[in-house]
PDBQT receptor file of N, H, CA, C and O in Angstrom, charges set to zero:
ATOM      1  N   MET A   1      20.247 -56.492   3.289  1.00  0.00    +0.000 N 
ATOM      2  CA  MET A   1      20.136 -55.184   2.631  1.00  0.00    +0.000 C 
ATOM      3  C   MET A   1      18.810 -54.518   3.022  1.00  0.00    +0.000 C 
ATOM      4  O   MET A   1      17.745 -55.104   2.829  1.00  0.00    +0.000 OA
ATOM      5  N   PRO A   2      18.872 -53.313   3.562  1.00  0.00    +0.000 N 
ATOM      6  CA  PRO A   2      17.604 -52.646   3.916  1.00  0.00    +0.000 C 
ATOM      7  C   PRO A   2      16.851 -52.217   2.663  1.00  0.00    +0.000 C 
ATOM      8  O   PRO A   2      17.468 -51.819   1.674  1.00  0.00    +0.000 OA
ATOM      9  N   PRO A   3      15.543 -52.295   2.696  1.00  0.00    +0.000 N 
ATOM     10  CA  PRO A   3      14.770 -51.874   1.521  1.00  0.00    +0.000 C 
ATOM     11  C   PRO A   3      14.908 -50.375   1.288  1.00  0.00    +0.000 C 
ATOM     12  O   PRO A   3      14.989 -49.596   2.237  1.00  0.00    +0.000 OA
ATOM     13  N   SER A   4      14.932 -49.985   0.042  1.00  0.00    +0.000 N 
ATOM     14  H   SER A   4      14.865 -50.617  -0.729  1.00  0.00    +0.000 HD
ATOM     15  CA  SER A   4      15.074 -48.566  -0.274  1.00  0.00    +0.000 C 
ATOM     16  C   SER A   4      13.804 -47.837   0.150  1.00  0.00    +0.000 C 
ATOM     17  O   SER A   4      12.700 -48.325  -0.094  1.00  0.00    +0.000 OA
ATOM     18  N   PRO A   5      13.950 -46.673   0.781  1.00  0.00    +0.000 N 
ATOM     19  CA  PRO A   5      12.753 -45.941   1.245  1.00  0.00    +0.000 C 
ATOM     20  C   PRO A   5      11.894 -45.500   0.066  1.00  0.00    +0.000 C 
ATOM     21  O   PRO A   5      12.393 -44.930  -0.904  1.00  0.00    +0.000 OA
ATOM     22  N   THR A   6      10.614 -45.769   0.164  1.00  0.00    +0.000 N 
ATOM     23  H   THR A   6      10.208 -46.232   0.952  1.00  0.00    +0.000 HD
ATOM     24  CA  THR A   6       9.711 -45.364  -0.913  1.00  0.00    +0.000 C 
ATOM     25  C   THR A   6       9.267 -43.931  -0.674  1.00  0.00    +0.000 C 
ATOM     26  O   THR A   6       8.982 -43.569   0.468  1.00  0.00    +0.000 OA
ATOM     27  N   PRO A   7       9.200 -43.119  -1.689  1.00  0.00    +0.000 N 
ATOM     28  CA  PRO A   7       8.751 -41.730  -1.510  1.00  0.00    +0.000 C 
ATOM     29  C   PRO A   7       7.276 -41.713  -1.103  1.00  0.00    +0.000 C 
ATOM     30  O   PRO A   7       6.497 -42.547  -1.566  1.00  0.00    +0.000 OA
ATOM     31  N   PRO A   8       6.890 -40.777  -0.248  1.00  0.00    +0.000 N 
ATOM     32  CA  PRO A   8       5.491 -40.708   0.177  1.00  0.00    +0.000 C 
ATOM     33  C   PRO A   8       4.588 -40.353  -0.995  1.00  0.00    +0.000 C 
ATOM     34  O   PRO A   8       5.015 -39.655  -1.915  1.00  0.00    +0.000 OA
ATOM     35  N   PRO A   9       3.348 -40.824  -0.973  1.00  0.00    +0.000 N 
ATOM     36  CA  PRO A   9       2.429 -40.490  -2.054  1.00  0.00    +0.000 C 
ATOM     37  C   PRO A   9       2.127 -38.997  -2.092  1.00  0.00    +0.000 C 
ATOM     38  O   PRO A   9       2.254 -38.315  -1.075  1.00  0.00    +0.000 OA
ATOM     39  N   PRO A  10       1.731 -38.484  -3.250  1.00  0.00    +0.000 N 
ATOM     40  CA  PRO A  10       1.477 -37.038  -3.381  1.00  0.00    +0.000 C 
ATOM     41  C   PRO A  10       0.406 -36.534  -2.420  1.00  0.00    +0.000 C 
ATOM     42  O   PRO A  10       0.446 -35.379  -1.997  1.00  0.00    +0.000 OA
ATOM     43  N   ALA A  11      -0.546 -37.389  -2.072  1.00  0.00    +0.000 N 
ATOM     44  H   ALA A  11      -0.579 -38.328  -2.415  1.00  0.00    +0.000 HD
ATOM     45  CA  ALA A  11      -1.610 -36.952  -1.164  1.00  0.00    +0.000 C 
ATOM     46  C   ALA A  11      -1.028 -36.579   0.195  1.00  0.00    +0.000 C 
ATOM     47  O   ALA A  11      -1.402 -35.566   0.785  1.00  0.00    +0.000 OA
ATOM     48  N   VAL A  12      -0.111 -37.406   0.680  1.00  0.00    +0.000 N 
ATOM     49  H   VAL A  12       0.193 -38.229   0.200  1.00  0.00    +0.000 HD
ATOM     50  CA  VAL A  12       0.517 -37.126   1.975  1.00  0.00    +0.000 C 
ATOM     51  C   VAL A  12       1.298 -35.815   1.906  1.00  0.00    +0.000 C 
ATOM     52  O   VAL A  12       1.224 -34.983   2.810  1.00  0.00    +0.000 OA
ATOM     53  N   LEU A  13       2.042 -35.651   0.824  1.00  0.00    +0.000 N 
ATOM     54  H   LEU A  13       2.102 -36.327   0.089  1.00  0.00    +0.000 HD
ATOM     55  CA  LEU A  13       2.808 -34.410   0.656  1.00  0.00    +0.000 C 
ATOM     56  C   LEU A  13       1.875 -33.199   0.636  1.00  0.00    +0.000 C 
ATOM     57  O   LEU A  13       2.180 -32.162   1.226  1.00  0.00    +0.000 OA
ATOM     58  N   ALA A  14       0.741 -33.338  -0.043  1.00  0.00    +0.000 N 
ATOM     59  H   ALA A  14       0.493 -34.181  -0.522  1.00  0.00    +0.000 HD
ATOM     60  CA  ALA A  14      -0.199 -32.223  -0.132  1.00  0.00    +0.000 C 
ATOM     61  C   ALA A  14      -0.742 -31.876   1.251  1.00  0.00    +0.000 C 
ATOM     62  O   ALA A  14      -0.850 -30.704   1.610  1.00  0.00    +0.000 OA
ATOM     63  N   VAL A  15      -1.085 -32.912   2.025  1.00  0.00    +0.000 N 
ATOM     64  H   VAL A  15      -0.997 -33.864   1.733  1.00  0.00    +0.000 HD
ATOM     65  CA  VAL A  15      -1.635 -32.661   3.359  1.00  0.00    +0.000 C 
ATOM     66  C   VAL A  15      -0.592 -31.982   4.242  1.00  0.00    +0.000 C 
ATOM     67  O   VAL A  15      -0.903 -31.042   4.973  1.00  0.00    +0.000 OA
ATOM     68  N   VAL A  16       0.648 -32.467   4.169  1.00  0.00    +0.000 N 
ATOM     69  H   VAL A  16       0.900 -33.232   3.575  1.00  0.00    +0.000 HD
ATOM     70  CA  VAL A  16       1.716 -31.877   4.982  1.00  0.00    +0.000 C 
ATOM     71  C   VAL A  16       1.941 -30.419   4.585  1.00  0.00    +0.000 C 
ATOM     72  O   VAL A  16       2.062 -29.547   5.445  1.00  0.00    +0.000 OA
ATOM     73  N   ALA A  17       1.998 -30.163   3.282  1.00  0.00    +0.000 N 
ATOM     74  H   ALA A  17       1.900 -30.872   2.583  1.00  0.00    +0.000 HD
ATOM     75  CA  ALA A  17       2.215 -28.797   2.820  1.00  0.00    +0.000 C 
ATOM     76  C   ALA A  17       1.060 -27.891   3.235  1.00  0.00    +0.000 C 
ATOM     77  O   ALA A  17       1.268 -26.743   3.629  1.00  0.00    +0.000 OA
ATOM     78  N   PHE A  18      -0.166 -28.424   3.141  1.00  0.00    +0.000 N 
ATOM     79  H   PHE A  18      -0.335 -29.357   2.821  1.00  0.00    +0.000 HD
ATOM     80  CA  PHE A  18      -1.326 -27.612   3.495  1.00  0.00    +0.000 C 
ATOM     81  C   PHE A  18      -1.320 -27.268   4.973  1.00  0.00    +0.000 C 
ATOM     82  O   PHE A  18      -1.556 -26.120   5.350  1.00  0.00    +0.000 OA
ATOM     83  N   SER A  19      -1.046 -28.276   5.825  1.00  0.00    +0.000 N 
ATOM     84  H   SER A  19      -0.854 -29.208   5.519  1.00  0.00    +0.000 HD
ATOM     85  CA  SER A  19      -1.045 -27.999   7.265  1.00  0.00    +0.000 C 
ATOM     86  C   SER A  19       0.092 -27.038   7.625  1.00  0.00    +0.000 C 
ATOM     87  O   SER A  19      -0.059 -26.186   8.500  1.00  0.00    +0.000 OA
ATOM     88  N   TYR A  20       1.235 -27.185   6.938  1.00  0.00    +0.000 N 
ATOM     89  H   TYR A  20       1.358 -27.877   6.226  1.00  0.00    +0.000 HD
ATOM     90  CA  TYR A  20       2.353 -26.280   7.203  1.00  0.00    +0.000 C 
ATOM     91  C   TYR A  20       1.977 -24.843   6.842  1.00  0.00    +0.000 C 
ATOM     92  O   TYR A  20       2.256 -23.909   7.593  1.00  0.00    +0.000 OA
ATOM     93  N   LEU A  21       1.342 -24.681   5.686  1.00  0.00    +0.000 N 
ATOM     94  H   LEU A  21       1.115 -25.440   5.076  1.00  0.00    +0.000 HD
ATOM     95  CA  LEU A  21       0.929 -23.339   5.270  1.00  0.00    +0.000 C 
ATOM     96  C   LEU A  21      -0.117 -22.780   6.219  1.00  0.00    +0.000 C 
ATOM     97  O   LEU A  21      -0.112 -21.589   6.530  1.00  0.00    +0.000 OA
ATOM     98  N   LYS A  22      -1.014 -23.644   6.677  1.00  0.00    +0.000 N 
ATOM     99  H   LYS A  22      -1.018 -24.611   6.425  1.00  0.00    +0.000 HD
ATOM    100  CA  LYS A  22      -2.062 -23.169   7.589  1.00  0.00    +0.000 C 
ATOM    101  C   LYS A  22      -1.449 -22.679   8.895  1.00  0.00    +0.000 C 
ATOM    102  O   LYS A  22      -1.807 -21.615   9.400  1.00  0.00    +0.000 OA
ATOM    103  N   VAL A  23      -0.524 -23.462   9.432  1.00  0.00    +0.000 N 
ATOM    104  H   VAL A  23      -0.232 -24.326   9.022  1.00  0.00    +0.000 HD
ATOM    105  CA  VAL A  23       0.143 -23.055  10.676  1.00  0.00    +0.000 C 
ATOM    106  C   VAL A  23       0.878 -21.739  10.469  1.00  0.00    +0.000 C 
ATOM    107  O   VAL A  23       0.833 -20.844  11.312  1.00  0.00    +0.000 OA
ATOM    108  N   LEU A  24       1.556 -21.642   9.332  1.00  0.00    +0.000 N 
ATOM    109  H   LEU A  24       1.592 -22.369   8.647  1.00  0.00    +0.000 HD
ATOM    110  CA  LEU A  24       2.325 -20.431   9.040  1.00  0.00    +0.000 C 
ATOM    111  C   LEU A  24       1.401 -19.214   8.944  1.00  0.00    +0.000 C 
ATOM    112  O   LEU A  24       1.702 -18.156   9.496  1.00  0.00    +0.000 OA
ATOM    113  N   SER A  25       0.274 -19.370   8.240  1.00  0.00    +0.000 N 
ATOM    114  H   SER A  25       0.030 -20.230   7.791  1.00  0.00    +0.000 HD
ATOM    115  CA  SER A  25      -0.636 -18.230   8.082  1.00  0.00    +0.000 C 
ATOM    116  C   SER A  25      -1.289 -17.874   9.412  1.00  0.00    +0.000 C 
ATOM    117  O   SER A  25      -1.479 -16.697   9.719  1.00  0.00    +0.000 OA
ATOM    118  N   ASP A  26      -1.637 -18.903  10.210  1.00  0.00    +0.000 N 
ATOM    119  H   ASP A  26      -1.483 -19.859   9.961  1.00  0.00    +0.000 HD
ATOM    120  CA  ASP A  26      -2.210 -18.626  11.530  1.00  0.00    +0.000 C 
ATOM    121  C   ASP A  26      -1.219 -17.857  12.390  1.00  0.00    +0.000 C 
ATOM    122  O   ASP A  26      -1.578 -16.907  13.085  1.00  0.00    +0.000 OA
ATOM    123  N   PHE A  27       0.044 -18.293  12.327  1.00  0.00    +0.000 N 
ATOM    124  H   PHE A  27       0.335 -19.065  11.762  1.00  0.00    +0.000 HD
ATOM    125  CA  PHE A  27       1.071 -17.648  13.138  1.00  0.00    +0.000 C 
ATOM    126  C   PHE A  27       1.249 -16.189  12.726  1.00  0.00    +0.000 C 
ATOM    127  O   PHE A  27       1.304 -15.301  13.577  1.00  0.00    +0.000 OA
ATOM    128  N   SER A  28       1.338 -15.945  11.417  1.00  0.00    +0.000 N 
ATOM    129  H   SER A  28       1.293 -16.666  10.726  1.00  0.00    +0.000 HD
ATOM    130  CA  SER A  28       1.540 -14.560  10.970  1.00  0.00    +0.000 C 
ATOM    131  C   SER A  28       0.314 -13.716  11.287  1.00  0.00    +0.000 C 
ATOM    132  O   SER A  28       0.442 -12.529  11.589  1.00  0.00    +0.000 OA
ATOM    133  N   PHE A  29      -0.876 -14.315  11.222  1.00  0.00    +0.000 N 
ATOM    134  H   PHE A  29      -0.979 -15.279  10.977  1.00  0.00    +0.000 HD
ATOM    135  CA  PHE A  29      -2.086 -13.569  11.532  1.00  0.00    +0.000 C 
ATOM    136  C   PHE A  29      -2.111 -13.174  13.005  1.00  0.00    +0.000 C 
ATOM    137  O   PHE A  29      -2.433 -12.035  13.344  1.00  0.00    +0.000 OA
ATOM    138  N   SER A  30      -1.766 -14.131  13.887  1.00  0.00    +0.000 N 
ATOM    139  H   SER A  30      -1.504 -15.056  13.612  1.00  0.00    +0.000 HD
ATOM    140  CA  SER A  30      -1.764 -13.809  15.311  1.00  0.00    +0.000 C 
ATOM    141  C   SER A  30      -0.677 -12.791  15.620  1.00  0.00    +0.000 C 
ATOM    142  O   SER A  30      -0.852 -11.933  16.485  1.00  0.00    +0.000 OA
ATOM    143  N   LEU A  31       0.446 -12.886  14.914  1.00  0.00    +0.000 N 
ATOM    144  H   LEU A  31       0.588 -13.583  14.212  1.00  0.00    +0.000 HD
ATOM    145  CA  LEU A  31       1.521 -11.921  15.111  1.00  0.00    +0.000 C 
ATOM    146  C   LEU A  31       1.045 -10.522  14.726  1.00  0.00    +0.000 C 
ATOM    147  O   LEU A  31       1.313  -9.550  15.431  1.00  0.00    +0.000 OA
ATOM    148  N   ALA A  32       0.336 -10.431  13.599  1.00  0.00    +0.000 N 
ATOM    149  H   ALA A  32       0.118 -11.220  13.026  1.00  0.00    +0.000 HD
ATOM    150  CA  ALA A  32      -0.183  -9.139  13.166  1.00  0.00    +0.000 C 
ATOM    151  C   ALA A  32      -1.199  -8.606  14.174  1.00  0.00    +0.000 C 
ATOM    152  O   ALA A  32      -1.236  -7.406  14.448  1.00  0.00    +0.000 OA
ATOM    153  N   GLN A  33      -2.027  -9.504  14.728  1.00  0.00    +0.000 N 
ATOM    154  H   GLN A  33      -1.997 -10.478  14.505  1.00  0.00    +0.000 HD
ATOM    155  CA  GLN A  33      -3.003  -9.059  15.720  1.00  0.00    +0.000 C 
ATOM    156  C   GLN A  33      -2.303  -8.524  16.961  1.00  0.00    +0.000 C 
ATOM    157  O   GLN A  33      -2.692  -7.491  17.505  1.00  0.00    +0.000 OA
ATOM    158  N   ILE A  34      -1.264  -9.234  17.406  1.00  0.00    +0.000 N 
ATOM    159  H   ILE A  34      -0.948 -10.074  16.964  1.00  0.00    +0.000 HD
ATOM    160  CA  ILE A  34      -0.522  -8.787  18.591  1.00  0.00    +0.000 C 
ATOM    161  C   ILE A  34       0.090  -7.414  18.335  1.00  0.00    +0.000 C 
ATOM    162  O   ILE A  34       0.034  -6.527  19.187  1.00  0.00    +0.000 OA
ATOM    163  N   GLN A  35       0.679  -7.250  17.145  1.00  0.00    +0.000 N 
ATOM    164  H   GLN A  35       0.725  -7.970  16.453  1.00  0.00    +0.000 HD
ATOM    165  CA  GLN A  35       1.310  -5.974  16.808  1.00  0.00    +0.000 C 
ATOM    166  C   GLN A  35       0.270  -4.854  16.790  1.00  0.00    +0.000 C 
ATOM    167  O   GLN A  35       0.509  -3.756  17.292  1.00  0.00    +0.000 OA
ATOM    168  N   LEU A  36      -0.885  -5.157  16.202  1.00  0.00    +0.000 N 
ATOM    169  H   LEU A  36      -1.078  -6.049  15.794  1.00  0.00    +0.000 HD
ATOM    170  CA  LEU A  36      -1.957  -4.166  16.131  1.00  0.00    +0.000 C 
ATOM    171  C   LEU A  36      -2.402  -3.776  17.531  1.00  0.00    +0.000 C 
ATOM    172  O   LEU A  36      -2.604  -2.598  17.828  1.00  0.00    +0.000 OA
ATOM    173  N   TRP A  37      -2.554  -4.793  18.399  1.00  0.00    +0.000 N 
ATOM    174  H   TRP A  37      -2.390  -5.750  18.158  1.00  0.00    +0.000 HD
ATOM    175  CA  TRP A  37      -3.015  -4.534  19.760  1.00  0.00    +0.000 C 
ATOM    176  C   TRP A  37      -1.988  -3.700  20.513  1.00  0.00    +0.000 C 
ATOM    177  O   TRP A  37      -2.351  -2.796  21.266  1.00  0.00    +0.000 OA
ATOM    178  N   GLN A  38      -0.700  -4.002  20.312  1.00  0.00    +0.000 N 
ATOM    179  H   GLN A  38      -0.406  -4.736  19.701  1.00  0.00    +0.000 HD
ATOM    180  CA  GLN A  38       0.341  -3.225  20.996  1.00  0.00    +0.000 C 
ATOM    181  C   GLN A  38       0.354  -1.784  20.495  1.00  0.00    +0.000 C 
ATOM    182  O   GLN A  38       0.531  -0.855  21.283  1.00  0.00    +0.000 OA
ATOM    183  N   ASN A  39       0.168  -1.593  19.198  1.00  0.00    +0.000 N 
ATOM    184  H   ASN A  39       0.024  -2.347  18.558  1.00  0.00    +0.000 HD
ATOM    185  CA  ASN A  39       0.120  -0.232  18.663  1.00  0.00    +0.000 C 
ATOM    186  C   ASN A  39      -1.055   0.526  19.254  1.00  0.00    +0.000 C 
ATOM    187  O   ASN A  39      -0.947   1.707  19.581  1.00  0.00    +0.000 OA
ATOM    188  N   LEU A  40      -2.190  -0.174  19.390  1.00  0.00    +0.000 N 
ATOM    189  H   LEU A  40      -2.277  -1.135  19.124  1.00  0.00    +0.000 HD
ATOM    190  CA  LEU A  40      -3.371   0.448  19.973  1.00  0.00    +0.000 C 
ATOM    191  C   LEU A  40      -3.095   0.840  21.421  1.00  0.00    +0.000 C 
ATOM    192  O   LEU A  40      -3.447   1.939  21.850  1.00  0.00    +0.000 OA
ATOM    193  N   ARG A  41      -2.463  -0.061  22.173  1.00  0.00    +0.000 N 
ATOM    194  H   ARG A  41      -2.177  -0.954  21.825  1.00  0.00    +0.000 HD
ATOM    195  CA  ARG A  41      -2.131   0.224  23.567  1.00  0.00    +0.000 C 
ATOM    196  C   ARG A  41      -1.228   1.459  23.654  1.00  0.00    +0.000 C 
ATOM    197  O   ARG A  41      -1.481   2.368  24.445  1.00  0.00    +0.000 OA
ATOM    198  N   LEU A  42      -0.189   1.479  22.844  1.00  0.00    +0.000 N 
ATOM    199  H   LEU A  42       0.016   0.740  22.202  1.00  0.00    +0.000 HD
ATOM    200  CA  LEU A  42       0.736   2.607  22.877  1.00  0.00    +0.000 C 
ATOM    201  C   LEU A  42       0.013   3.901  22.536  1.00  0.00    +0.000 C 
ATOM    202  O   LEU A  42       0.250   4.937  23.155  1.00  0.00    +0.000 OA
ATOM    203  N   HIS A  43      -0.870   3.833  21.545  1.00  0.00    +0.000 N 
ATOM    204  H   HIS A  43      -1.063   2.991  21.041  1.00  0.00    +0.000 HD
ATOM    205  CA  HIS A  43      -1.614   5.023  21.154  1.00  0.00    +0.000 C 
ATOM    206  C   HIS A  43      -2.494   5.494  22.297  1.00  0.00    +0.000 C 
ATOM    207  O   HIS A  43      -2.570   6.691  22.573  1.00  0.00    +0.000 OA
ATOM    208  N   GLN A  44      -3.166   4.548  22.971  1.00  0.00    +0.000 N 
ATOM    209  H   GLN A  44      -3.104   3.576  22.747  1.00  0.00    +0.000 HD
ATOM    210  CA  GLN A  44      -4.033   4.921  24.095  1.00  0.00    +0.000 C 
ATOM    211  C   GLN A  44      -3.215   5.523  25.226  1.00  0.00    +0.000 C 
ATOM    212  O   GLN A  44      -3.602   6.534  25.812  1.00  0.00    +0.000 OA
ATOM    213  N   LEU A  45      -2.072   4.891  25.533  1.00  0.00    +0.000 N 
ATOM    214  H   LEU A  45      -1.758   4.070  25.057  1.00  0.00    +0.000 HD
ATOM    215  CA  LEU A  45      -1.241   5.398  26.618  1.00  0.00    +0.000 C 
ATOM    216  C   LEU A  45      -0.731   6.796  26.300  1.00  0.00    +0.000 C 
ATOM    217  O   LEU A  45      -0.722   7.674  27.163  1.00  0.00    +0.000 OA
ATOM    218  N   HIS A  46      -0.308   6.996  25.064  1.00  0.00    +0.000 N 
ATOM    219  H   HIS A  46      -0.315   6.283  24.363  1.00  0.00    +0.000 HD
ATOM    220  CA  HIS A  46       0.201   8.304  24.663  1.00  0.00    +0.000 C 
ATOM    221  C   HIS A  46      -0.920   9.340  24.741  1.00  0.00    +0.000 C 
ATOM    222  O   HIS A  46      -0.712  10.460  25.209  1.00  0.00    +0.000 OA
ATOM    223  N   HIS A  47      -2.097   8.958  24.281  1.00  0.00    +0.000 N 
ATOM    224  H   HIS A  47      -2.265   8.049  23.900  1.00  0.00    +0.000 HD
ATOM    225  CA  HIS A  47      -3.238   9.871  24.312  1.00  0.00    +0.000 C 
ATOM    226  C   HIS A  47      -3.588  10.224  25.752  1.00  0.00    +0.000 C 
ATOM    227  O   HIS A  47      -3.851  11.383  26.073  1.00  0.00    +0.000 OA
ATOM    228  N   ARG A  48      -3.587   9.212  26.615  1.00  0.00    +0.000 N 
ATOM    229  H   ARG A  48      -3.373   8.271  26.354  1.00  0.00    +0.000 HD
ATOM    230  CA  ARG A  48      -3.904   9.437  28.024  1.00  0.00    +0.000 C 
ATOM    231  C   ARG A  48      -2.863  10.356  28.652  1.00  0.00    +0.000 C 
ATOM    232  O   ARG A  48      -3.193  11.266  29.412  1.00  0.00    +0.000 OA
ATOM    233  N   TRP A  49      -1.592  10.100  28.316  1.00  0.00    +0.000 N 
ATOM    234  H   TRP A  49      -1.323   9.361  27.698  1.00  0.00    +0.000 HD
ATOM    235  CA  TRP A  49      -0.513  10.905  28.886  1.00  0.00    +0.000 C 
ATOM    236  C   TRP A  49      -0.679  12.360  28.464  1.00  0.00    +0.000 C 
ATOM    237  O   TRP A  49      -0.468  13.268  29.268  1.00  0.00    +0.000 OA
ATOM    238  N   ARG A  50      -1.051  12.584  27.222  1.00  0.00    +0.000 N 
ATOM    239  H   ARG A  50      -1.223  11.847  26.569  1.00  0.00    +0.000 HD
ATOM    240  CA  ARG A  50      -1.218  13.966  26.749  1.00  0.00    +0.000 C 
ATOM    241  C   ARG A  50      -2.447  14.601  27.380  1.00  0.00    +0.000 C 
ATOM    242  O   ARG A  50      -2.474  15.807  27.627  1.00  0.00    +0.000 OA
ATOM    243  N   CYS A  51      -3.479  13.772  27.643  1.00  0.00    +0.000 N 
ATOM    244  H   CYS A  51      -3.457  12.793  27.442  1.00  0.00    +0.000 HD
ATOM    245  CA  CYS A  51      -4.690  14.339  28.251  1.00  0.00    +0.000 C 
ATOM    246  C   CYS A  51      -4.426  14.725  29.701  1.00  0.00    +0.000 C 
ATOM    247  O   CYS A  51      -4.885  15.766  30.170  1.00  0.00    +0.000 OA
ATOM    248  N   PHE A  52      -3.676  13.870  30.409  1.00  0.00    +0.000 N 
ATOM    249  H   PHE A  52      -3.303  13.025  30.028  1.00  0.00    +0.000 HD
ATOM    250  CA  PHE A  52      -3.507  14.102  31.836  1.00  0.00    +0.000 C 
ATOM    251  C   PHE A  52      -2.387  15.073  32.151  1.00  0.00    +0.000 C 
ATOM    252  O   PHE A  52      -2.332  15.601  33.262  1.00  0.00    +0.000 OA
ATOM    253  N   SER A  53      -1.493  15.323  31.206  1.00  0.00    +0.000 N 
ATOM    254  H   SER A  53      -1.538  14.894  30.304  1.00  0.00    +0.000 HD
ATOM    255  CA  SER A  53      -0.428  16.290  31.488  1.00  0.00    +0.000 C 
ATOM    256  C   SER A  53      -0.390  17.328  30.370  1.00  0.00    +0.000 C 
ATOM    257  O   SER A  53       0.493  17.281  29.514  1.00  0.00    +0.000 OA
ATOM    258  N   PRO A  54      -1.321  18.248  30.369  1.00  0.00    +0.000 N 
ATOM    259  CA  PRO A  54      -1.338  19.275  29.313  1.00  0.00    +0.000 C 
ATOM    260  C   PRO A  54      -0.167  20.230  29.407  1.00  0.00    +0.000 C 
ATOM    261  O   PRO A  54       0.208  20.855  28.415  1.00  0.00    +0.000 OA
ATOM    262  N   ALA A  55       0.423  20.351  30.609  1.00  0.00    +0.000 N 
ATOM    263  H   ALA A  55       0.118  19.844  31.414  1.00  0.00    +0.000 HD
ATOM    264  CA  ALA A  55       1.529  21.288  30.757  1.00  0.00    +0.000 C 
ATOM    265  C   ALA A  55       2.793  20.774  30.067  1.00  0.00    +0.000 C 
ATOM    266  O   ALA A  55       3.615  21.558  29.592  1.00  0.00    +0.000 OA
ATOM    267  N   SER A  56       2.935  19.448  30.018  1.00  0.00    +0.000 N 
ATOM    268  H   SER A  56       2.267  18.811  30.403  1.00  0.00    +0.000 HD
ATOM    269  CA  SER A  56       4.136  18.890  29.390  1.00  0.00    +0.000 C 
ATOM    270  C   SER A  56       4.043  19.028  27.877  1.00  0.00    +0.000 C 
ATOM    271  O   SER A  56       2.964  18.874  27.304  1.00  0.00    +0.000 OA
ATOM    272  N   PRO A  57       5.153  19.314  27.236  1.00  0.00    +0.000 N 
ATOM    273  CA  PRO A  57       5.136  19.397  25.769  1.00  0.00    +0.000 C 
ATOM    274  C   PRO A  57       5.002  18.003  25.173  1.00  0.00    +0.000 C 
ATOM    275  O   PRO A  57       5.497  17.041  25.762  1.00  0.00    +0.000 OA
ATOM    276  N   PRO A  58       4.360  17.867  24.043  1.00  0.00    +0.000 N 
ATOM    277  CA  PRO A  58       4.278  16.558  23.392  1.00  0.00    +0.000 C 
ATOM    278  C   PRO A  58       5.659  16.062  22.980  1.00  0.00    +0.000 C 
ATOM    279  O   PRO A  58       6.566  16.849  22.707  1.00  0.00    +0.000 OA
ATOM    280  N   LEU A  59       5.796  14.735  22.942  1.00  0.00    +0.000 N 
ATOM    281  H   LEU A  59       5.060  14.096  23.163  1.00  0.00    +0.000 HD
ATOM    282  CA  LEU A  59       7.100  14.150  22.629  1.00  0.00    +0.000 C 
ATOM    283  C   LEU A  59       7.547  14.509  21.215  1.00  0.00    +0.000 C 
ATOM    284  O   LEU A  59       8.722  14.789  20.977  1.00  0.00    +0.000 OA
ATOM    285  N   VAL A  60       6.601  14.498  20.284  1.00  0.00    +0.000 N 
ATOM    286  H   VAL A  60       5.647  14.271  20.477  1.00  0.00    +0.000 HD
ATOM    287  CA  VAL A  60       6.963  14.760  18.892  1.00  0.00    +0.000 C 
ATOM    288  C   VAL A  60       6.763  16.239  18.594  1.00  0.00    +0.000 C 
ATOM    289  O   VAL A  60       5.666  16.774  18.757  1.00  0.00    +0.000 OA
ATOM    290  N   LYS A  61       7.815  16.883  18.163  1.00  0.00    +0.000 N 
ATOM    291  H   LYS A  61       8.705  16.448  18.030  1.00  0.00    +0.000 HD
ATOM    292  CA  LYS A  61       7.705  18.307  17.818  1.00  0.00    +0.000 C 
ATOM    293  C   LYS A  61       7.175  18.434  16.400  1.00  0.00    +0.000 C 
ATOM    294  O   LYS A  61       7.701  17.813  15.476  1.00  0.00    +0.000 OA
ATOM    295  N   THR A  62       6.158  19.222  16.231  1.00  0.00    +0.000 N 
ATOM    296  H   THR A  62       5.731  19.727  16.981  1.00  0.00    +0.000 HD
ATOM    297  CA  THR A  62       5.581  19.399  14.891  1.00  0.00    +0.000 C 
ATOM    298  C   THR A  62       6.101  20.688  14.280  1.00  0.00    +0.000 C 
ATOM    299  O   THR A  62       5.739  21.027  13.153  1.00  0.00    +0.000 OA
TER     300      THR A  62
């Protein structure tokens, strides 16, 4: 008869949960940074496009 598996001690569970949360928060933070950087790039490109082609109408009609 195989021995019944013993549940891990609470300390191990706490460490696992903490590392999981840390990875999750790091991932979401880097994702937010990437999104911010892409928005900045798009804004710069749009600004440059409007600066270099004044004859063209802007994409967004006001």
